[in-house]
C-alpha positions in Angstrom: 13.8 134.8 113.3 13.0 135.6 109.7 15.7 136.9 107.7 16.4 138.2 104.4 19.5 139.4 102.6 19.5 142.6 100.1 22.7 144.6 100.3 21.5 147.9 100.4 18.5 147.0 102.8 18.1 149.5 105.8 17.6 147.5 109.0 16.3 150.3 111.3 13.3 151.2 109.3 10.2 151.6 111.4 7.0 150.0 108.9 7.1 148.0 105.5 5.2 151.1 104.0 8.2 153.9 105.3 10.8 150.9 103.9 8.9 150.8 100.5 8.6 154.4 100.3 12.4 154.7 101.0 13.3 151.9 98.9 11.3 153.0 95.7 14.0 154.5 94.0 16.0 151.1 94.0 15.8 148.9 91.4 13.6 145.7 92.4 15.8 142.7 92.9 14.2 139.4 91.5 16.7 137.3 92.4 17.4 137.5 96.2 18.6 135.1 98.4 16.1 135.0 101.3 17.0 133.0 104.8 13.9 131.5 107.5 14.1 129.6 110.1 12.7 126.6 108.3 13.2 127.6 104.6 16.2 129.3 102.3 15.0 130.8 98.7 17.3 131.5 96.4 17.5 131.7 92.4 16.8 129.0 90.1 19.7 127.2 88.4 19.2 125.2 85.6 21.0 122.0 87.7 18.0 122.2 90.0 16.1 120.2 87.1 16.2 117.3 88.3 15.2 117.7 92.2 12.5 120.2 91.4 11.1 117.8 89.4 11.2 115.1 91.6 9.3 117.0 93.8 6.6 118.5 91.0 6.4 114.7 89.6 3.5 114.3 92.3 0.0 114.7 90.5 -1.4 115.4 93.5 0.3 118.6 93.4 -1.7 119.8 90.5 -4.9 118.2 91.1 -6.8 121.8 91.5 -4.2 123.8 89.4 -5.4 125.2 86.0 -2.3 123.0 84.2 -3.4 119.5 85.9 -0.8 117.5 84.1 2.1 119.2 85.1 3.4 116.3 86.9 4.4 114.9 83.2 8.2 115.7 82.6 7.6 117.2 79.0 5.0 119.5 80.7 7.0 120.3 83.2 10.2 121.0 81.4 8.3 123.9 79.7 7.5 125.2 83.2 11.0 125.0 84.2 12.3 126.4 81.2 9.5 129.4 81.4 11.0 129.9 85.4 14.3 130.0 84.3 13.6 132.7 81.6 11.4 134.9 84.1 14.4 135.9 85.9 12.6 135.9 88.9 12.0 132.2 90.3 13.4 131.2 93.7 14.0 127.8 94.9 12.5 126.8 98.1 14.9 124.6 100.1 14.2 123.0 103.5 17.0 123.8 105.7 17.0 120.7 107.7 18.4 118.4 105.3 19.3 121.2 102.5 16.6 119.4 100.3 14.6 121.2 97.6 11.0 121.3 98.4 9.4 123.3 95.7 9.6 126.9 93.7 7.8 130.2 94.0 8.1 133.4 91.9 8.4 137.1 91.8 6.6 138.2 88.4 5.2 141.7 86.7 6.7 144.3 88.4 4.2 147.9 87.9 6.4 150.6 89.2 3.1 152.9 88.3 1.3 150.6 90.8 4.2 149.9 92.8 3.1 146.4 92.9 4.4 142.8 92.2 3.0 139.6 92.1 4.2 136.3 94.1 2.9 133.3 92.3 3.9 130.1 90.5 4.3 128.3 94.0 4.2 125.0 94.7 5.7 122.6 97.6 6.1 118.7 98.2 3.1 117.4 99.6 5.0 116.6 102.8 5.3 120.5 103.2 1.7 121.3 103.5 0.2 122.3 106.4 0.7 126.0 106.4 4.3 126.8 108.6 6.1 126.3 105.3 4.1 128.0 103.0 3.5 131.0 105.4 7.3 131.3 106.1 8.0 130.9 102.0 5.4 134.0 101.5 6.7 136.0 104.6 10.0 136.1 103.0 8.7 137.1 99.9 6.6 139.8 101.2 9.5 140.9 103.3 11.6 141.4 100.5 9.0 142.7 98.2 7.8 145.7 100.6 11.2 146.9 100.3 10.4 147.9 96.9 6.7 148.1 96.5 3.6 149.0 98.5 1.2 146.1 96.8 1.6 142.5 96.1 -0.9 140.6 94.4 -1.7 136.7 94.1 -3.8 135.0 91.1 -5.5 131.9 91.9 -7.6 130.0 89.7 -10.9 129.6 91.0 -11.0 125.8 91.5 -7.8 125.8 93.6 -9.6 125.9 96.7 -6.3 124.7 98.5 -4.4 128.0 97.5 -7.4 130.4 98.3 -7.5 129.1 101.5 -3.7 129.5 101.7 -4.5 133.3 100.6 -6.8 134.1 103.1 -4.2 132.3 106.1 -1.7 134.7 105.1 -3.7 137.6 105.2 -4.4 138.4 101.5 -7.8 139.9 100.5 -9.5 138.9 97.5 -10.0 142.0 95.4 -11.3 141.0 92.1 -10.8 138.5 88.9 -8.9 139.1 85.6 -8.0 136.7 83.2 -4.6 135.0 83.8 -1.6 134.3 80.7 -4.0 131.3 79.1 -7.3 133.5 78.9 -8.7 131.9 82.2 -10.6 133.5 84.7 -8.0 134.0 87.8 -9.3 135.6 91.3 -6.8 138.4 92.6 -5.9 138.6 96.2 -3.9 141.5 97.5 -2.0 142.3 100.3 -0.4 145.8 101.0 2.3 147.2 102.9 0.0 149.4 105.2 -2.1 146.1 106.3 0.6 143.5 106.2 0.9 142.1 109.5 4.5 139.8 109.8 
């Protein structure tokens, strides 16, 4: 069973779409604590650097990523600082052993579109293969659909692994756009009305 904690979250809503409509007046919580069977997600803290870099220092994690040298400590320090400043970064903890295995981020809330982005996600290679990414995204989607009706994911065109992961969780490619660095990226979407937890 996947659970999440949000103080004002009603438990008896019929669907993610109704939930989003009823809660749209609430401010989006970018710093939730989300609990699943395999994982806990909680806000990133400065003291997480060493453990998270221990995961990120694996060059194979970044081989299909647009920033392929993020495994280098100096490059990762910039990413980590940006992640803290963004305010929506969640650390991913394997509850079997309480070990940090990655991170992800809620970003770019657009109230007019009722949309938020989930991205900047990475997991230790020991946790690749579907079940951990699926639970991480399910927890984040369930949380997001308490506030919005659409979630997007922006993926590099060379990152075939992430594209397949998006399709596995039910995301549909809806187009492309430039990312923050001006590189063309693919945009995937899941809506509250089509989401199947």
